[in-house]
matplotlib code that plots the C-alpha trace (Angstrom):
import matplotlib.pyplot as plt

x = [79.3, 76.5, 72.8, 73.7, 76.3, 73.7, 71.8, 71.8, 72.0, 70.0, 67.1, 64.7, 62.9, 64.6, 63.5, 60.2, 57.2, 55.0, 53.0, 55.0, 57.2, 60.2, 58.0, 55.4, 57.8, 57.9, 60.0, 62.5, 63.2, 64.4, 66.7, 64.8, 66.5, 63.5, 65.3, 68.5, 69.7, 69.7, 73.2, 73.1, 72.9, 75.7, 77.9, 77.3, 78.1, 81.4, 82.4, 81.8, 83.9, 86.8, 86.6, 86.8, 89.8, 91.7, 91.3, 93.9, 95.6, 97.8, 97.7, 96.8, 93.8, 93.9, 93.8, 90.9, 88.9, 89.7, 88.5, 85.3, 84.8, 85.3, 82.7, 80.2, 81.0, 80.6, 84.2, 87.1, 90.5, 94.1, 96.4, 100.1, 102.8, 105.9, 105.3, 104.4, 102.6, 99.2, 97.6, 96.0, 95.2, 93.4, 91.2, 90.4, 89.5, 87.2, 85.5, 84.8, 83.4, 81.0, 79.2, 79.5, 80.3, 84.1, 86.6, 90.4, 92.1, 95.9, 97.1, 100.0, 101.6, 99.8, 96.3, 93.7, 90.6, 88.3, 90.0, 88.5, 85.3, 84.2, 83.6, 81.0, 81.0, 79.3, 76.5, 76.3, 72.9, 71.3, 73.5, 74.0, 76.6, 76.2, 78.0, 80.2, 80.8, 84.3, 85.5, 84.8, 81.1, 81.2, 80.3, 83.8, 86.7, 90.4, 92.9, 96.3, 99.3, 97.2, 100.3, 101.5, 98.9, 99.5, 97.5, 95.0, 93.9, 93.9, 91.7, 89.1, 88.4, 87.4, 83.8, 83.2, 84.7, 82.9, 79.5, 79.3, 78.5, 80.2, 79.5, 80.4, 79.4, 77.0, 75.2, 75.4, 75.6, 74.8, 76.8, 74.9, 75.3, 77.3, 80.3, 83.7, 87.2, 90.2, 93.5, 97.0, 100.4, 104.0, 105.7, 109.3, 109.4, 109.7, 110.5, 107.5, 105.2, 103.2, 102.4, 98.7, 97.1, 95.8, 92.3, 92.3, 93.9, 91.1, 88.5, 89.8, 88.2, 91.3, 94.9, 96.1, 99.8, 100.8, 103.9, 105.9, 104.6, 106.3, 108.6, 105.9, 103.4, 105.8, 106.4, 102.6, 102.5, 105.0, 103.2, 99.9, 101.4, 103.1, 99.8, 98.0, 98.7, 96.5, 94.1, 94.0, 93.9, 90.6, 89.0, 89.0, 86.8, 83.0, 80.5, 78.9, 77.3, 75.2, 74.5, 71.2, 72.7, 75.6, 73.1, 71.1, 74.3, 75.4, 72.0, 72.2, 75.6, 74.3, 71.9, 74.6, 74.4, 77.2, 77.0, 77.3, 80.4, 82.1, 81.2, 83.1, 86.0, 86.2, 86.1, 88.9, 91.2, 90.7, 90.9, 94.2, 95.7, 95.1, 96.7, 99.6, 103.0, 104.5, 101.9, 102.0, 98.5, 95.7, 92.6, 89.4, 85.8, 85.6, 88.0, 85.7, 82.8, 85.1, 86.1, 82.4, 81.3, 84.3, 83.9, 80.4, 81.8, 84.3, 81.5, 79.5, 82.3, 82.6, 78.9, 78.0, 75.2, 77.0, 80.4, 83.1, 86.3, 88.3, 86.3, 87.2, 90.9, 90.9, 89.3, 91.4, 94.8, 93.8, 91.5, 94.1, 97.4, 97.0, 95.2, 97.9, 101.3, 104.2, 106.1, 109.3, 111.6, 109.9, 110.0, 113.8, 114.0, 112.4, 108.9, 106.0, 102.4, 101.3, 103.5, 102.1, 98.5, 99.2, 100.5, 97.4, 95.1, 97.0, 96.8, 93.0, 91.1, 88.7, 85.1, 83.9]
y = [83.4, 81.9, 81.3, 77.7, 78.6, 79.2, 75.9, 73.8, 70.1, 69.2, 71.4, 69.7, 72.9, 73.0, 69.4, 68.7, 68.6, 65.6, 65.3, 68.1, 67.4, 69.5, 71.0, 72.2, 73.5, 77.3, 79.1, 80.4, 77.0, 75.2, 75.6, 75.6, 74.4, 75.0, 78.1, 76.3, 77.2, 74.6, 74.8, 71.7, 73.5, 75.9, 73.0, 71.1, 74.3, 74.9, 71.3, 71.6, 74.8, 73.2, 70.1, 72.2, 74.3, 71.3, 69.5, 72.0, 73.7, 71.6, 72.6, 76.3, 75.0, 77.9, 80.4, 78.6, 78.6, 82.3, 83.2, 81.3, 83.0, 86.4, 85.5, 84.5, 87.6, 89.9, 91.2, 92.1, 90.3, 91.4, 88.5, 89.0, 86.6, 86.3, 85.5, 82.0, 80.8, 80.5, 83.8, 84.7, 81.2, 80.4, 83.5, 82.6, 79.1, 80.4, 82.8, 80.0, 77.8, 80.6, 81.3, 85.0, 87.9, 88.1, 90.8, 91.0, 94.4, 94.5, 97.6, 99.5, 102.9, 104.5, 103.3, 106.0, 106.0, 106.1, 102.9, 101.2, 102.9, 104.0, 107.2, 109.3, 108.9, 111.3, 109.7, 111.4, 110.0, 111.3, 114.3, 113.2, 111.7, 108.0, 106.4, 103.5, 101.2, 100.1, 96.6, 97.2, 96.7, 93.0, 90.6, 89.3, 91.6, 90.5, 93.3, 92.0, 93.8, 96.5, 98.2, 99.1, 101.8, 105.4, 106.8, 108.6, 105.3, 103.4, 106.1, 105.4, 102.2, 103.8, 104.3, 101.2, 98.9, 100.5, 101.5, 99.2, 102.1, 104.6, 108.3, 109.8, 113.4, 113.5, 110.4, 107.2, 103.8, 100.8, 97.6, 94.4, 92.1, 90.1, 92.3, 91.0, 92.6, 90.3, 92.1, 90.7, 92.2, 91.2, 92.2, 91.8, 93.9, 97.6, 98.9, 100.7, 100.1, 102.3, 101.8, 101.2, 104.0, 103.0, 104.0, 101.5, 98.7, 99.1, 98.3, 94.8, 92.3, 90.0, 90.2, 86.7, 85.9, 83.1, 81.0, 78.6, 75.1, 72.3, 69.8, 67.2, 69.7, 70.9, 67.3, 66.9, 70.2, 68.8, 65.5, 67.2, 69.6, 66.7, 64.8, 67.7, 66.9, 69.5, 72.4, 75.0, 74.4, 76.3, 73.7, 71.3, 73.5, 73.7, 76.3, 74.8, 77.8, 80.5, 84.1, 83.4, 80.7, 83.0, 85.7, 83.1, 81.9, 85.4, 86.1, 82.8, 83.5, 86.8, 84.9, 82.7, 83.2, 84.7, 85.0, 88.4, 87.2, 86.6, 90.1, 91.4, 89.1, 90.6, 94.1, 93.4, 92.0, 95.1, 97.5, 96.0, 96.8, 100.5, 100.3, 98.0, 99.8, 97.8, 99.2, 102.8, 102.4, 100.1, 98.8, 100.8, 99.7, 98.6, 95.8, 94.7, 94.4, 92.5, 90.0, 89.5, 88.9, 86.7, 84.6, 83.8, 82.8, 80.4, 78.9, 78.4, 76.6, 74.3, 73.5, 75.3, 77.9, 79.5, 81.2, 79.8, 81.5, 79.5, 81.1, 84.5, 83.5, 82.3, 85.5, 87.9, 87.3, 88.0, 90.8, 92.7, 92.0, 94.9, 97.2, 97.7, 99.6, 98.4, 101.1, 102.0, 101.0, 97.6, 97.2, 97.7, 94.9, 92.6, 92.4, 92.0, 93.1, 89.4, 88.4, 91.2, 90.3, 86.7, 87.9, 90.0, 87.1, 84.9, 87.5, 88.2, 85.8, 83.5, 83.8, 80.7]
z = [139.8, 137.7, 138.5, 139.5, 142.1, 144.9, 144.3, 147.5, 146.5, 149.5, 148.4, 146.0, 145.1, 141.7, 140.8, 139.0, 141.4, 141.5, 138.4, 136.8, 133.8, 132.6, 129.9, 132.5, 135.1, 135.9, 133.4, 136.0, 137.4, 134.2, 131.2, 127.9, 124.7, 122.4, 121.0, 120.0, 116.5, 113.8, 112.4, 110.3, 106.9, 107.9, 109.1, 105.9, 103.9, 105.8, 105.3, 101.6, 101.3, 103.3, 101.0, 97.8, 99.0, 100.5, 97.1, 95.8, 98.7, 101.0, 104.7, 105.6, 107.5, 109.9, 107.1, 105.5, 108.7, 109.4, 105.9, 106.4, 109.8, 108.2, 105.6, 108.2, 110.3, 107.3, 107.8, 105.5, 105.6, 105.2, 104.3, 104.8, 103.6, 101.4, 97.7, 96.8, 99.9, 98.1, 99.3, 96.1, 95.0, 98.2, 97.9, 94.2, 95.3, 98.0, 95.6, 93.2, 95.9, 96.9, 93.6, 94.0, 91.7, 91.9, 90.8, 91.2, 91.4, 91.1, 93.0, 91.4, 92.2, 89.2, 90.2, 90.7, 92.9, 89.8, 88.5, 91.6, 92.3, 88.8, 87.0, 85.3, 81.5, 79.1, 77.1, 73.7, 72.8, 76.0, 76.5, 80.1, 82.4, 83.3, 86.2, 85.1, 88.0, 88.9, 89.8, 93.5, 92.6, 93.3, 96.1, 96.5, 95.8, 95.9, 96.1, 95.3, 96.9, 98.5, 99.8, 96.3, 95.8, 97.2, 100.1, 97.8, 96.2, 99.5, 101.0, 98.3, 100.1, 103.4, 102.7, 100.7, 103.4, 106.3, 104.9, 101.9, 99.7, 97.4, 97.0, 93.7, 92.8, 95.7, 94.8, 96.9, 95.3, 97.6, 97.1, 96.9, 100.0, 100.8, 100.2, 101.2, 100.6, 100.9, 100.4, 100.2, 100.9, 101.0, 104.4, 103.1, 99.9, 100.5, 97.0, 95.5, 98.5, 100.8, 104.5, 105.1, 107.2, 110.6, 109.6, 106.8, 108.9, 111.5, 108.8, 108.4, 110.7, 110.5, 109.6, 108.7, 108.7, 106.4, 107.1, 105.0, 104.8, 106.7, 104.9, 104.8, 103.4, 100.8, 99.6, 99.3, 97.3, 94.8, 94.6, 93.9, 91.4, 89.6, 89.4, 87.6, 84.0, 82.4, 83.2, 85.8, 89.6, 89.7, 87.4, 90.4, 92.5, 92.2, 93.6, 96.6, 98.3, 96.7, 97.7, 99.4, 101.6, 102.6, 103.7, 105.6, 107.4, 108.3, 109.8, 111.7, 113.1, 114.5, 116.7, 118.4, 122.1, 124.2, 128.0, 129.6, 131.5, 128.1, 126.9, 129.9, 129.1, 125.6, 127.0, 129.5, 126.8, 124.6, 127.5, 128.6, 125.2, 126.0, 129.4, 128.5, 129.0, 126.1, 123.6, 122.2, 120.7, 121.9, 120.2, 119.7, 120.5, 116.9, 117.9, 120.7, 118.2, 115.8, 118.5, 119.4, 115.8, 115.0, 118.1, 117.0, 113.7, 115.3, 117.4, 114.2, 112.3, 115.3, 115.2, 118.4, 118.9, 121.9, 122.3, 124.6, 125.9, 123.4, 120.6, 121.9, 122.2, 118.6, 117.4, 119.5, 117.8, 114.2, 115.2, 117.4, 115.7, 113.2, 115.6, 118.2, 117.9, 120.0, 122.0, 120.1, 123.0, 123.2, 119.4, 119.5, 122.0, 119.4, 121.0, 118.5, 118.9, 118.7, 121.6, 123.7, 122.8, 123.8, 127.1, 127.7, 126.8, 129.3, 132.0, 131.8, 134.0, 132.1, 133.5, 135.3]

ax = plt.figure().add_subplot(projection="3d")
ax.plot(x, y, z, "-o")
ax.set_aspect("equal")
plt.show()
C-alpha cells in the first residue's frame, strides 16, 4: 500500500486551495520534483562509451551495459566464457574509452603475490628499503584467466578488492579511486586451473556469462574484420570519459532514489536463496547491498533517477549467480544456480 491508496477521489482536500499554487501548497500534500537528479551528463557519457565499444565489438550489448553498471556502482566483475568470445578485447576497449590508468595481469600457476602487489627493494644509496608498487596499483586492472593462479596468489587480492588498499610489512597503501578489477576465466578448460574460493567470488559485484554470437552477428564480425586493412582494433577507440567524470557519476548514482518497498523486495529475494531447498548455500548480506547498488546503476543507464522492480531483476541474476551453491542432488539432476535464482525472482511478489 502506498501513500496514495487512501485518497478519496471525491475529497478535494488534496487539490490546491483557492489562490494557492502547487509551489505554495503544504509540503505534505504535494509531490516535489525540485530534487530530481540531473543525469544528462551521465547519459551522454554512457552513450559515448557504448558507441566506442560498438564500433569494434559486434553484439554483446548486455555485457557492455553490465560492465558500465559495475563501473558506476564501483564494483568488480568476473567474466566467464570460452576462448574467443571477446572477453579480453571488450575490457581493453572499455579501459581505453575511460582514460584511466590501465594494467593487465596474466595469471599463471607460477605467479606470486609479490608479482601483483609489489615488493620492498633495498636502496643502496639510502641504505633503506623502498616499496616498489605492483601492477595492481592502477585504476583499471584486467586479470586474465584468474583461475590459473594458485590459492596463495588469489588470496592476495582479498584486501585490495574489498578495502581498496594493500598492507605490506605493516604499512597500508591506499589505491587511487576509481579502482576496478575485471577478471576473466575459461569455464571449460580444467588443466592447470584452480577453483576460485567462495570468499573471492563474493567480492565480485557481477559474474557475467558470455555466450557465442548468433549467426547474423558472426557474419557481421567477419565483415568488420575483413574491412580492417591495417592497425589494431584499439586504434578505433578514443577516450571519452576521464577520471573526474567517473567519480562524479559514481557519486550521482549513489543518490538515485529507491522506495522502501523495493528495499524489502531485494531482501526477500536474497533471503529466499538461504531458505531454498534446492540451494546448499545462499547469498550473504553483501549480495543484498550489491543488488541495491547495481539496481541504481541500471536505473542510471536508462536515464532514470529512481529504481524500478525491473532494475532489481536485471541486477539480481549477475549478482547472485556466483554467490549461491546448488545442492548436490539437484546439481546431479542438471539444475543450475541461475535457473533456481530465476525461479526465486518469479516467486517473490513485486511491490505495488
